[in-house]
MDAnalysis code that builds the backbone (N, CA, C; Angstrom):
import MDAnalysis as mda
import numpy as np

u = mda.Universe.empty(726, n_residues=242, atom_resindex=np.repeat(np.arange(242), 3), trajectory=True)
u.add_TopologyAttr("name", ["N", "CA", "C"] * 242)
u.add_TopologyAttr("resid", np.arange(1, 243))
u.add_TopologyAttr("resname", ["MET", "ARG", "ASN", "THR", "GLY", "ILE", "LYS", "THR", "ILE", "LEU", "LEU", "ILE", "LEU", "LEU", "MET", "ILE", "CYS", "VAL", "ALA", "ALA", "GLY", "ALA", "PHE", "ALA", "GLN", "ALA", "SER", "GLY", "ARG", "GLU", "VAL", "GLY", "GLU", "ALA", "ASN", "ALA", "ALA", "GLN", "VAL", "GLY", "VAL", "ASP", "THR", "ALA", "GLN", "GLN", "GLU", "LEU", "VAL", "GLU", "ILE", "SER", "ILE", "SER", "LYS", "PHE", "GLU", "ASP", "ALA", "GLY", "MET", "TRP", "LYS", "SER", "GLN", "MET", "PRO", "ARG", "ASP", "ALA", "GLY", "ILE", "SER", "SER", "ILE", "ARG", "LYS", "ILE", "GLU", "GLY", "GLY", "PRO", "LEU", "ASP", "LYS", "GLU", "PRO", "ILE", "ALA", "GLN", "GLU", "GLU", "GLU", "LEU", "GLY", "ILE", "VAL", "GLU", "ALA", "ASP", "ASN", "TYR", "VAL", "LEU", "GLY", "ALA", "LYS", "VAL", "GLY", "PHE", "TYR", "LYS", "ARG", "SER", "ILE", "THR", "SER", "PHE", "ALA", "VAL", "PHE", "PRO", "SER", "ASN", "PRO", "MET", "PRO", "VAL", "GLU", "GLY", "ILE", "CYS", "LYS", "THR", "VAL", "SER", "VAL", "TRP", "VAL", "ILE", "GLY", "ARG", "ASN", "THR", "ASN", "HIS", "MET", "LEU", "LYS", "LEU", "LEU", "ILE", "LYS", "ASP", "HIS", "PHE", "GLY", "THR", "GLN", "ALA", "GLU", "ILE", "THR", "MET", "GLY", "PRO", "LEU", "ASN", "PHE", "THR", "GLY", "TRP", "LYS", "LYS", "MET", "SER", "VAL", "ALA", "ILE", "PRO", "THR", "HIS", "ILE", "THR", "GLN", "ARG", "ASP", "TYR", "HIS", "TYR", "ASN", "ASN", "ARG", "MET", "GLY", "ILE", "GLU", "ILE", "LEU", "GLY", "PHE", "ARG", "VAL", "ASP", "ILE", "ASP", "PRO", "GLU", "GLU", "ALA", "TYR", "GLY", "ASN", "TYR", "TYR", "ILE", "TYR", "PHE", "ASP", "ASP", "LEU", "ARG", "ALA", "THR", "THR", "ASP", "LEU", "PHE", "SER", "GLU", "ASN", "ASN", "ARG", "ASP", "GLU", "ASP", "ASP", "ILE", "ALA", "ASP", "VAL", "TRP"])
u.atoms.positions = np.array([
    [36.348, 104.010, 85.633],
    [36.998, 102.334, 85.886],
    [38.375, 102.061, 85.024],
    [37.780, 102.423, 83.789],
    [39.111, 102.182, 82.949],
    [40.503, 103.656, 83.472],
    [40.313, 104.556, 83.838],
    [41.165, 105.233, 84.411],
    [42.166, 105.010, 85.360],
    [41.416, 104.373, 86.458],
    [41.449, 103.924, 87.449],
    [42.506, 102.909, 87.411],
    [42.151, 101.980, 86.135],
    [43.037, 100.917, 86.171],
    [44.480, 101.650, 85.597],
    [44.677, 102.214, 84.618],
    [45.795, 102.480, 84.103],
    [46.362, 103.606, 85.396],
    [45.382, 104.344, 86.200],
    [46.253, 105.086, 86.912],
    [47.460, 103.791, 88.118],
    [46.764, 102.662, 88.224],
    [47.043, 101.454, 89.071],
    [47.771, 100.493, 88.278],
    [47.988, 100.604, 87.417],
    [49.404, 100.032, 86.330],
    [50.456, 101.309, 86.654],
    [50.238, 102.385, 86.131],
    [51.464, 103.562, 86.350],
    [51.974, 103.423, 87.426],
    [51.201, 103.435, 88.953],
    [51.685, 103.333, 90.105],
    [52.951, 102.373, 90.463],
    [52.428, 101.097, 89.953],
    [52.840, 99.625, 89.822],
    [54.449, 100.232, 89.136],
    [54.353, 100.309, 87.735],
    [55.541, 100.690, 87.069],
    [56.628, 101.723, 87.670],
    [56.225, 102.617, 88.070],
    [56.819, 103.828, 89.241],
    [57.533, 103.250, 90.313],
    [56.686, 102.194, 91.175],
    [57.200, 101.146, 92.628],
    [58.006, 100.620, 91.811],
    [58.208, 99.828, 90.630],
    [59.126, 98.796, 90.243],
    [60.346, 99.781, 89.823],
    [60.444, 100.854, 89.084],
    [61.517, 101.708, 88.984],
    [62.353, 101.882, 90.153],
    [62.088, 102.640, 90.865],
    [62.208, 103.625, 92.119],
    [63.007, 101.737, 92.665],
    [62.577, 100.845, 93.155],
    [62.964, 99.727, 93.628],
    [64.021, 99.079, 92.775],
    [64.364, 99.152, 91.548],
    [65.355, 99.240, 90.717],
    [66.033, 99.621, 90.975],
    [65.843, 101.098, 90.968],
    [66.804, 102.391, 91.225],
    [67.849, 101.814, 92.431],
    [66.921, 102.002, 93.303],
    [67.325, 101.446, 95.185],
    [68.739, 100.124, 95.055],
    [68.292, 98.991, 93.792],
    [68.995, 97.865, 94.145],
    [70.179, 97.852, 93.416],
    [70.291, 99.057, 92.003],
    [71.527, 99.240, 91.380],
    [72.373, 100.132, 92.354],
    [72.135, 101.372, 93.040],
    [72.607, 101.909, 93.994],
    [73.206, 100.946, 94.924],
    [72.443, 99.936, 95.964],
    [73.627, 98.930, 96.787],
    [74.367, 98.311, 96.071],
    [73.798, 97.577, 94.637],
    [74.519, 97.064, 93.569],
    [76.094, 97.372, 93.728],
    [75.993, 98.657, 93.494],
    [77.159, 99.577, 92.978],
    [78.027, 99.965, 94.599],
    [77.259, 99.886, 95.389],
    [78.413, 99.715, 96.449],
    [79.007, 98.775, 96.750],
    [78.419, 97.341, 96.494],
    [78.631, 95.842, 97.307],
    [80.273, 95.632, 96.041],
    [79.704, 96.338, 94.396],
    [81.068, 95.739, 94.041],
    [82.426, 96.759, 93.713],
    [82.096, 97.769, 94.841],
    [82.880, 98.855, 94.908],
    [84.073, 98.379, 95.952],
    [85.127, 99.229, 96.112],
    [86.152, 98.586, 97.063],
    [85.267, 99.046, 98.578],
    [85.338, 97.275, 99.431],
    [85.282, 97.889, 100.931],
    [85.726, 99.283, 102.034],
    [85.150, 99.311, 102.837],
    [85.314, 100.227, 103.525],
    [85.574, 99.660, 105.107],
    [87.261, 99.408, 105.006],
    [87.637, 99.094, 105.809],
    [87.319, 99.407, 107.288],
    [87.000, 101.209, 107.203],
    [86.608, 101.338, 108.507],
    [85.263, 100.971, 109.055],
    [84.604, 100.435, 108.261],
    [83.148, 99.901, 108.630],
    [83.208, 98.572, 108.730],
    [83.886, 97.703, 108.743],
    [83.946, 96.031, 108.696],
    [84.687, 95.640, 110.374],
    [83.958, 94.913, 110.327],
    [83.863, 94.390, 111.754],
    [84.479, 95.259, 112.578],
    [84.070, 96.404, 112.911],
    [84.049, 96.974, 114.247],
    [84.189, 96.545, 115.594],
    [84.896, 95.430, 116.023],
    [84.622, 95.153, 117.504],
    [85.449, 95.757, 118.467],
    [86.067, 97.025, 118.737],
    [86.940, 98.027, 119.667],
    [86.500, 99.027, 119.749],
    [86.673, 99.785, 121.165],
    [86.348, 101.282, 120.733],
    [86.986, 102.181, 120.045],
    [88.368, 101.892, 119.635],
    [89.110, 102.594, 118.644],
    [89.832, 101.462, 118.035],
    [90.506, 102.265, 116.826],
    [90.732, 101.696, 115.646],
    [92.510, 102.514, 115.095],
    [93.195, 101.548, 114.652],
    [94.557, 101.991, 114.011],
    [94.083, 101.391, 112.617],
    [93.722, 101.518, 112.026],
    [93.862, 101.286, 110.372],
    [94.908, 102.001, 109.749],
    [95.639, 100.691, 109.091],
    [96.819, 100.969, 108.389],
    [96.684, 99.822, 107.371],
    [97.563, 100.564, 106.123],
    [97.752, 99.461, 104.813],
    [98.784, 99.348, 104.900],
    [99.577, 97.598, 104.597],
    [100.638, 97.279, 104.935],
    [100.740, 96.414, 103.289],
    [101.449, 96.356, 102.776],
    [102.039, 95.364, 101.526],
    [102.623, 94.151, 102.217],
    [101.667, 93.410, 101.731],
    [101.663, 92.057, 101.649],
    [102.796, 91.353, 101.176],
    [102.951, 91.747, 99.717],
    [103.745, 90.836, 98.828],
    [103.685, 91.848, 97.431],
    [104.652, 92.005, 96.551],
    [104.960, 92.822, 95.881],
    [104.841, 91.817, 94.154],
    [105.118, 90.499, 94.527],
    [104.770, 89.754, 93.855],
    [106.596, 89.671, 92.820],
    [107.665, 89.976, 93.359],
    [109.091, 90.481, 92.954],
    [109.572, 88.925, 92.364],
    [109.125, 87.893, 93.529],
    [110.353, 86.779, 92.905],
    [109.403, 85.487, 93.164],
    [109.237, 85.253, 91.110],
    [108.545, 83.983, 91.146],
    [108.806, 82.652, 91.595],
    [109.762, 82.413, 91.890],
    [110.665, 81.408, 93.238],
    [109.478, 81.466, 94.575],
    [109.086, 82.136, 94.590],
    [108.408, 81.797, 95.930],
    [106.588, 81.658, 95.969],
    [106.433, 81.393, 94.747],
    [105.183, 81.050, 94.277],
    [104.941, 79.661, 93.719],
    [103.869, 79.606, 93.559],
    [103.653, 78.106, 93.054],
    [102.237, 77.695, 92.024],
    [101.883, 77.151, 91.112],
    [100.804, 76.811, 90.652],
    [100.327, 75.172, 90.608],
    [98.863, 74.993, 90.639],
    [98.738, 73.420, 90.692],
    [97.008, 73.383, 90.092],
    [97.220, 72.502, 89.726],
    [95.694, 71.968, 89.056],
    [95.264, 71.031, 88.582],
    [93.864, 70.625, 88.325],
    [93.936, 68.795, 88.667],
    [94.983, 68.359, 87.158],
    [95.581, 66.885, 87.056],
    [96.543, 66.959, 86.025],
    [95.495, 66.310, 85.142],
    [94.609, 66.231, 85.261],
    [93.549, 65.505, 83.771],
    [92.371, 66.741, 83.634],
    [92.692, 68.210, 84.107],
    [91.861, 68.823, 83.804],
    [93.385, 69.707, 82.309],
    [94.179, 70.151, 83.252],
    [95.482, 70.942, 82.180],
    [96.853, 70.756, 82.958],
    [97.087, 71.692, 82.430],
    [98.555, 72.172, 83.036],
    [99.136, 73.503, 83.218],
    [99.588, 73.786, 84.784],
    [100.043, 75.745, 84.945],
    [101.339, 75.432, 85.004],
    [101.712, 76.813, 85.027],
    [103.007, 77.314, 85.561],
    [102.800, 78.436, 85.463],
    [103.917, 79.469, 86.517],
    [104.286, 80.709, 86.527],
    [105.598, 81.439, 86.119],
    [105.892, 82.574, 86.065],
    [106.724, 83.406, 85.793],
    [106.610, 84.640, 86.046],
    [107.675, 85.249, 86.312],
    [107.843, 86.969, 86.598],
    [107.962, 87.420, 85.425],
    [107.212, 88.551, 85.168],
    [107.179, 89.349, 84.295],
    [107.368, 90.816, 84.272],
    [107.927, 91.569, 83.629],
    [108.215, 93.216, 83.591],
    [106.935, 93.987, 83.592],
    [106.850, 94.622, 84.456],
    [105.891, 95.690, 84.418],
    [104.822, 95.753, 85.194],
    [103.694, 96.348, 85.205],
    [102.591, 96.752, 86.691],
    [101.455, 97.830, 85.965],
    [100.617, 98.030, 86.989],
    [99.517, 98.879, 86.692],
    [100.036, 100.438, 87.051],
    [99.881, 101.004, 86.221],
    [100.182, 102.216, 86.349],
    [99.183, 103.195, 87.051],
    [98.294, 102.620, 87.652],
    [97.165, 103.526, 88.272],
    [97.661, 103.268, 90.037],
    [98.546, 102.190, 89.861],
    [98.503, 101.713, 91.271],
    [99.757, 102.916, 92.354],
    [99.143, 103.688, 93.220],
    [99.403, 104.281, 93.967],
    [100.149, 103.820, 95.448],
    [101.391, 104.493, 95.701],
    [102.385, 103.817, 96.673],
    [101.363, 104.022, 98.390],
    [102.125, 103.375, 99.011],
    [101.512, 103.179, 100.654],
    [101.934, 104.629, 101.154],
    [100.818, 105.154, 101.210],
    [101.453, 106.760, 102.368],
    [102.456, 106.745, 103.465],
    [102.162, 105.226, 104.295],
    [102.956, 105.197, 105.283],
    [104.669, 104.904, 105.000],
    [104.254, 104.239, 104.180],
    [105.704, 103.730, 103.742],
    [106.863, 104.841, 102.851],
    [105.888, 105.581, 102.288],
    [106.110, 106.867, 101.584],
    [107.068, 107.993, 102.731],
    [106.187, 108.370, 103.884],
    [106.821, 109.155, 105.040],
    [107.817, 108.652, 105.359],
    [107.737, 107.263, 105.506],
    [109.021, 106.224, 106.560],
    [110.425, 106.325, 105.451],
    [109.994, 106.481, 104.328],
    [111.247, 106.722, 102.930],
    [111.610, 104.992, 102.902],
    [110.944, 104.045, 102.614],
    [110.856, 102.578, 102.668],
    [110.648, 102.711, 101.191],
    [111.493, 101.756, 100.630],
    [111.284, 101.775, 99.197],
    [111.708, 100.413, 98.788],
    [111.007, 99.832, 98.291],
    [111.360, 98.357, 98.007],
    [111.126, 98.146, 96.251],
    [112.087, 96.870, 95.867],
    [111.539, 96.729, 94.604],
    [110.427, 96.284, 93.887],
    [110.094, 96.897, 93.008],
    [108.809, 96.773, 92.574],
    [108.806, 97.133, 90.491],
    [109.239, 95.838, 90.205],
    [109.530, 96.103, 88.741],
    [108.791, 94.696, 88.113],
    [108.336, 94.093, 88.567],
    [107.633, 92.551, 87.995],
    [106.106, 92.345, 88.832],
    [106.085, 91.379, 87.853],
    [104.678, 91.043, 88.584],
    [104.631, 89.484, 88.079],
    [103.613, 89.278, 88.799],
    [103.400, 87.146, 88.717],
    [102.347, 86.741, 87.601],
    [102.638, 86.189, 86.641],
    [101.822, 85.608, 85.645],
    [101.616, 84.061, 85.578],
    [100.760, 83.573, 85.527],
    [100.123, 82.457, 85.670],
    [99.425, 82.229, 84.039],
    [100.131, 80.845, 83.459],
    [99.602, 80.293, 82.301],
    [99.027, 78.958, 82.516],
    [97.879, 78.930, 81.934],
    [97.150, 77.632, 82.117],
    [96.671, 76.945, 80.807],
    [97.052, 76.059, 80.118],
    [97.046, 75.172, 79.163],
    [95.967, 73.938, 79.554],
    [94.445, 74.165, 78.611],
    [93.417, 73.261, 79.051],
    [93.746, 71.883, 77.978],
    [93.423, 71.013, 78.830],
    [93.174, 69.375, 77.918],
    [91.649, 69.317, 77.583],
    [90.925, 70.216, 78.021],
    [89.706, 69.845, 77.957],
    [88.464, 70.672, 78.311],
    [87.506, 70.634, 77.937],
    [86.473, 71.963, 78.420],
    [86.308, 71.144, 80.067],
    [86.017, 71.297, 80.825],
    [85.563, 70.765, 82.014],
    [85.238, 71.831, 82.677],
    [84.720, 71.764, 84.280],
    [84.339, 72.297, 85.275],
    [85.860, 72.178, 86.394],
    [86.584, 73.040, 86.350],
    [88.066, 72.790, 86.967],
    [88.260, 73.826, 87.961],
    [89.528, 74.032, 88.585],
    [90.373, 75.452, 88.986],
    [91.290, 75.313, 89.052],
    [92.290, 76.428, 89.314],
    [93.704, 76.068, 89.313],
    [94.411, 77.219, 90.624],
    [95.028, 76.886, 91.278],
    [95.465, 77.629, 92.129],
    [97.011, 78.300, 91.953],
    [96.886, 79.681, 92.605],
    [98.517, 80.314, 92.722],
    [98.418, 80.852, 94.289],
    [99.881, 79.974, 94.421],
    [100.264, 80.239, 96.405],
    [101.555, 80.290, 96.887],
    [101.599, 81.138, 97.128],
    [102.794, 81.300, 97.820],
    [103.426, 79.747, 98.741],
    [104.877, 80.059, 98.301],
    [105.536, 78.455, 99.434],
    [105.415, 78.217, 100.881],
    [105.098, 79.751, 101.502],
    [104.084, 79.415, 102.976],
    [103.168, 80.314, 102.986],
    [102.612, 80.245, 103.597],
    [101.145, 80.685, 104.426],
    [101.754, 82.385, 104.641],
    [101.423, 83.681, 104.340],
    [101.700, 85.069, 104.873],
    [100.770, 85.466, 105.492],
    [101.286, 85.549, 106.924],
    [100.336, 86.183, 107.376],
    [100.068, 87.685, 107.954],
    [98.597, 88.018, 108.215],
    [98.906, 89.056, 108.423],
    [98.407, 90.132, 109.489],
    [99.086, 90.980, 109.983],
    [99.372, 90.896, 111.868],
    [98.041, 92.050, 112.091],
    [97.704, 92.227, 113.313],
    [96.159, 92.756, 113.604],
    [95.324, 91.923, 113.292],
    [93.958, 92.808, 113.004],
    [92.685, 92.643, 112.865],
    [92.729, 92.707, 111.176],
    [92.533, 92.129, 109.886],
    [92.814, 92.256, 108.821],
    [90.846, 92.671, 108.368],
    [90.865, 94.093, 107.601],
    [89.469, 93.712, 107.304],
    [89.273, 94.196, 105.982],
    [90.693, 94.579, 105.247],
    [90.066, 93.913, 103.733],
    [91.356, 93.871, 103.036],
    [91.463, 92.836, 101.975],
    [92.482, 92.758, 100.932],
    [92.315, 93.252, 99.515],
    [93.710, 93.572, 98.945],
    [93.219, 93.303, 97.452],
    [94.625, 93.562, 96.676],
    [94.275, 93.350, 95.781],
    [95.134, 93.221, 94.430],
    [95.347, 93.203, 93.077],
    [95.729, 93.792, 92.378],
    [95.948, 94.116, 91.192],
    [95.897, 92.897, 90.485],
    [94.873, 92.834, 89.288],
    [94.787, 91.227, 88.697],
    [94.779, 92.196, 87.159],
    [95.260, 91.306, 86.214],
    [94.473, 91.132, 84.652],
    [94.068, 90.000, 84.790],
    [92.638, 90.209, 84.085],
    [91.896, 88.766, 83.715],
    [91.758, 88.202, 82.583],
    [91.833, 89.323, 82.112],
    [91.822, 88.561, 80.025],
    [90.259, 88.454, 79.850],
    [89.564, 89.205, 80.662],
    [87.355, 89.599, 80.732],
    [87.058, 88.354, 80.205],
    [87.432, 86.864, 80.922],
    [86.849, 85.935, 81.339],
    [85.710, 86.193, 81.997],
    [85.019, 84.608, 82.639],
    [84.013, 84.719, 83.182],
    [84.219, 83.801, 84.640],
    [85.789, 83.145, 84.541],
    [86.290, 82.684, 85.635],
    [85.881, 83.625, 86.651],
    [86.587, 82.775, 88.068],
    [85.769, 83.720, 89.574],
    [86.833, 83.842, 90.084],
    [87.624, 84.509, 90.818],
    [89.029, 84.820, 91.432],
    [88.173, 84.774, 93.137],
    [88.960, 83.496, 93.695],
    [88.783, 83.507, 95.074],
    [90.059, 83.719, 95.786],
    [90.063, 84.430, 96.925],
    [91.073, 84.409, 97.675],
    [91.310, 83.335, 99.159],
    [92.343, 82.726, 99.120],
    [92.175, 81.558, 99.947],
    [93.359, 81.853, 101.491],
    [92.335, 81.766, 102.245],
    [92.753, 82.438, 104.024],
    [92.587, 81.284, 105.222],
    [93.617, 81.484, 106.032],
    [93.417, 80.582, 107.368],
    [93.237, 81.367, 108.777],
    [92.637, 81.041, 109.409],
    [92.614, 81.769, 110.801],
    [93.713, 80.665, 111.639],
    [93.763, 81.544, 112.942],
    [94.645, 80.870, 113.842],
    [94.369, 79.803, 114.632],
    [92.899, 79.442, 114.264],
    [92.966, 78.152, 114.762],
    [92.890, 76.728, 113.800],
    [93.507, 77.641, 112.432],
    [93.717, 76.421, 111.306],
    [92.373, 75.771, 110.247],
    [91.439, 77.042, 110.735],
    [89.819, 76.835, 110.107],
    [90.350, 77.639, 108.763],
    [90.244, 77.159, 107.148],
    [90.499, 77.660, 106.176],
    [89.014, 77.846, 105.544],
    [89.054, 79.200, 104.753],
    [87.976, 79.648, 104.207],
    [88.583, 80.257, 102.504],
    [87.310, 80.553, 102.165],
    [87.443, 81.425, 100.636],
    [86.672, 82.158, 100.626],
    [87.386, 83.115, 99.924],
    [86.562, 84.285, 100.254],
    [86.001, 84.528, 98.229],
    [85.067, 85.014, 97.911],
    [85.117, 85.236, 96.622],
    [85.382, 87.126, 96.295],
    [86.286, 87.108, 95.514],
    [86.501, 88.154, 94.799],
    [85.637, 88.845, 93.920],
    [85.348, 88.200, 93.006],
    [84.976, 88.339, 91.726],
    [85.051, 87.843, 90.948],
    [84.208, 88.070, 89.572],
    [84.470, 87.630, 88.362],
    [85.747, 88.430, 87.559],
    [86.467, 87.788, 86.587],
    [87.366, 88.369, 86.080],
    [87.222, 88.455, 84.240],
    [85.725, 89.280, 84.188],
    [85.596, 89.917, 83.140],
    [85.270, 91.360, 83.090],
    [87.375, 91.571, 82.522],
    [87.483, 92.992, 82.611],
    [88.646, 93.351, 82.014],
    [88.679, 93.976, 81.645],
    [90.220, 94.238, 80.275],
    [91.420, 95.339, 80.987],
    [92.618, 94.482, 80.845],
    [93.610, 95.376, 81.537],
    [93.582, 95.205, 83.136],
    [94.301, 95.647, 83.718],
    [94.571, 96.202, 85.139],
    [93.152, 96.531, 85.699],
    [93.259, 95.518, 87.310],
    [92.122, 95.897, 88.210],
    [92.072, 95.467, 89.421],
    [91.806, 97.000, 90.299],
    [92.200, 96.257, 91.613],
    [90.955, 96.022, 92.258],
    [91.386, 94.567, 92.799],
    [90.015, 93.901, 93.023],
    [90.252, 93.935, 94.235],
    [89.450, 94.164, 95.608],
    [89.277, 94.719, 96.725],
    [88.070, 93.526, 97.672],
    [88.668, 92.687, 98.738],
    [87.120, 92.232, 99.404],
    [87.250, 92.305, 100.823],
    [86.550, 92.370, 101.268],
    [86.242, 92.575, 102.719],
    [86.603, 90.974, 103.833],
    [87.469, 91.358, 104.837],
    [87.287, 90.030, 105.410],
    [85.729, 90.057, 106.052],
    [85.283, 88.552, 106.211],
    [84.175, 88.223, 107.027],
    [84.194, 88.501, 108.357],
    [82.730, 88.956, 108.878],
    [83.343, 88.869, 110.216],
    [82.830, 87.678, 110.877],
    [82.210, 86.548, 110.402],
    [82.327, 85.224, 111.206],
    [83.831, 84.561, 111.219],
    [84.879, 85.199, 110.146],
    [86.424, 84.692, 110.360],
    [86.733, 85.121, 111.450],
    [87.412, 83.544, 112.294],
    [87.859, 84.122, 113.745],
    [89.213, 84.557, 113.649],
    [89.521, 85.913, 114.268],
    [90.716, 86.284, 113.613],
    [91.669, 86.786, 115.294],
    [90.481, 86.684, 116.215],
    [90.988, 86.948, 117.591],
    [90.654, 85.623, 118.590],
    [91.876, 85.516, 119.680],
    [91.564, 84.678, 120.873],
    [91.912, 85.938, 122.034],
    [90.625, 86.036, 122.790],
    [90.652, 86.545, 123.921],
    [90.892, 86.322, 124.773],
    [91.700, 85.407, 125.149],
    [92.668, 84.587, 125.760],
    [94.140, 85.196, 125.613],
    [94.162, 85.330, 124.598],
    [96.006, 85.158, 123.865],
    [95.846, 86.666, 123.072],
    [96.871, 87.547, 123.467],
    [96.950, 88.759, 122.614],
    [97.675, 88.656, 121.548],
    [98.487, 87.403, 121.511],
    [99.199, 87.448, 120.866],
    [98.848, 86.531, 119.391],
    [97.784, 86.159, 119.305],
    [96.919, 85.245, 118.227],
    [95.894, 85.771, 117.531],
    [96.143, 86.704, 116.158],
    [95.168, 87.066, 116.227],
    [95.813, 87.500, 114.611],
    [95.007, 87.621, 113.560],
    [94.854, 88.436, 112.467],
    [94.657, 86.841, 111.364],
    [94.828, 87.031, 110.472],
    [95.016, 85.758, 109.441],
    [96.103, 85.491, 109.001],
    [95.946, 84.138, 107.971],
    [97.113, 83.970, 107.252],
    [96.672, 83.642, 105.583],
    [97.483, 84.506, 104.765],
    [96.995, 83.976, 103.220],
    [97.514, 83.353, 102.572],
    [96.420, 82.112, 101.730],
    [97.277, 80.798, 101.874],
    [97.326, 81.046, 99.947],
    [96.815, 81.951, 99.426],
    [96.930, 81.765, 97.761],
    [95.377, 82.630, 97.458],
    [95.120, 82.225, 96.097],
    [94.063, 82.322, 95.922],
    [93.871, 81.406, 94.316],
    [92.357, 80.983, 94.200],
    [92.253, 79.760, 93.366],
    [91.131, 81.005, 92.766],
    [91.397, 80.053, 90.950],
    [90.829, 80.810, 90.163],
    [89.574, 79.448, 89.293],
    [88.422, 79.718, 89.262],
    [87.481, 78.596, 89.241],
    [87.156, 79.152, 87.787],
    [87.431, 77.918, 87.046],
    [87.117, 78.502, 85.618],
    [85.916, 78.249, 84.860],
    [85.298, 79.000, 84.328],
    [84.161, 79.259, 83.415],
    [84.334, 78.134, 82.067],
    [83.589, 76.646, 82.591],
    [84.162, 75.494, 81.281],
    [83.783, 76.032, 79.830],
    [82.583, 76.794, 79.817],
    [82.781, 77.399, 78.455],
    [83.704, 78.276, 77.931],
    [84.841, 78.638, 78.853],
    [85.797, 79.249, 78.757],
    [87.550, 78.739, 78.742],
    [87.084, 77.061, 78.852],
    [88.055, 76.130, 79.484],
    [88.839, 75.424, 78.090],
    [89.452, 76.733, 77.472],
    [89.813, 76.016, 75.940],
    [91.454, 76.760, 75.727],
    [92.377, 76.184, 75.253],
    [93.614, 76.862, 75.006],
    [93.933, 77.184, 75.904],
    [94.919, 78.298, 75.638],
    [95.481, 78.836, 76.969],
    [94.777, 79.984, 77.606],
    [95.408, 79.722, 78.685],
    [94.844, 81.031, 79.734],
    [96.125, 81.936, 80.285],
    [95.894, 82.759, 80.670],
    [97.055, 83.666, 81.123],
    [96.089, 84.858, 82.289],
    [96.912, 84.856, 83.318],
    [96.572, 85.760, 84.848],
    [97.352, 86.707, 85.342],
    [97.579, 88.176, 85.115],
    [98.813, 88.654, 86.121],
    [98.275, 88.442, 87.442],
    [98.929, 88.983, 88.642],
    [99.181, 89.141, 89.785],
    [100.083, 90.697, 90.499],
    [99.710, 91.885, 90.582],
    [100.445, 92.534, 91.713],
    [99.949, 93.364, 93.005],
    [101.080, 93.446, 93.810],
    [100.505, 94.424, 94.632],
    [99.853, 94.055, 95.982],
    [99.846, 93.089, 96.334],
    [98.862, 92.261, 97.308],
    [99.308, 92.651, 98.501],
    [97.920, 93.743, 98.895],
    [97.598, 94.581, 100.217],
    [97.021, 94.283, 101.291],
    [96.917, 94.706, 102.461],
    [96.140, 94.472, 103.570],
    [95.858, 95.463, 104.045],
    [94.773, 95.878, 104.446],
    [94.198, 97.133, 105.333],
    [93.433, 96.532, 106.553],
    [94.250, 96.422, 108.027],
    [94.284, 95.659, 109.048],
    [94.159, 96.767, 110.792],
    [93.670, 96.481, 111.360],
    [93.808, 97.198, 112.821],
    [94.975, 96.824, 113.482],
    [95.573, 97.523, 114.001],
    [96.800, 97.628, 115.062],
    [96.762, 98.042, 116.409],
    [95.274, 98.547, 116.488],
    [94.980, 99.088, 118.081],
    [95.382, 98.022, 118.829],
    [94.838, 96.325, 118.940],
    [95.422, 95.951, 119.778],
    [97.025, 95.570, 119.554],
    [97.628, 95.151, 118.263],
    [99.044, 95.266, 118.252],
    [99.499, 96.234, 119.518],
    [98.921, 97.465, 119.328],
    [100.587, 98.758, 119.381],
    [99.655, 98.949, 121.091],
    [98.563, 98.379, 121.527],
    [98.596, 98.879, 122.461],
    [99.030, 97.543, 123.533],
    [99.509, 96.401, 123.387],
    [99.787, 95.017, 124.173],
    [101.387, 95.024, 125.092],
    [100.697, 94.752, 126.305],
    [101.394, 94.818, 127.455],
    [102.785, 94.766, 127.055],
    [104.185, 95.444, 127.558],
    [105.508, 94.960, 126.802],
    [105.686, 93.904, 128.200],
    [105.180, 93.957, 129.086],
    [105.803, 92.427, 129.818],
    [104.898, 91.668, 130.098],
    [104.005, 91.474, 129.059],
    [103.475, 90.385, 128.809],
    [104.071, 88.775, 128.057],
    [103.874, 88.115, 128.741],
    [104.746, 86.511, 128.705],
    [103.994, 86.058, 127.411],
    [104.848, 85.697, 126.173],
    [103.985, 84.832, 125.176],
    [103.979, 83.354, 125.571],
    [103.029, 82.736, 124.956],
    [102.945, 80.945, 125.672],
    [103.169, 80.574, 124.286],
    [104.875, 80.181, 124.185],
    [105.349, 79.510, 123.362],
    [106.251, 78.345, 123.978],
    [106.144, 78.084, 124.901],
    [107.393, 77.009, 125.387],
    [106.506, 76.072, 125.750],
])
């Protein structure tokens, strides 16, 4: 009886180890870069293209904001960029060369420890043509437990926030997130109404680290989008804009 009990315990421990290993593998896939080819497939064919949304070269096109009783935020352009950043293949093939010498830096000075947040956003929303699958941006997060979120809006005016992940890493990191399928990116009545608009980013502050000054840097905002419907639109169709 004693041997049977020991065998039962060992079997249970083995099952727990196997389950933990499977969970770790699944978690590893979740925190990695999203596979754009498998996100929200709703057409028989896809034409996935990686496009540049912003290289953050002009700080004058960006703003920062946070609650006045929590602290003060400011932005500026800083010379530099991630060494591991790779050019977009399509841009190289077409000979497209854009200035890429600066990054966008945001500085926050906290007045007190509190549950708060601050936002970094462009002067105007940035549209993403086609059906957006993933969005990525290079970030320096200064190894904090603050949480980075992507702010978007669909063509019906509905705003949404998508968690990109914690900023608990050192140096530059490419943060990537898939656009959830419940975000409406297409109106089947009108082929010219599709995609999303990027409204900016929000950083939710961990109150335990809400003291002193905090710095965060952004570079190379990109999107992977499906242009199949865009490229196969009837040339003689009439736009409903009158």
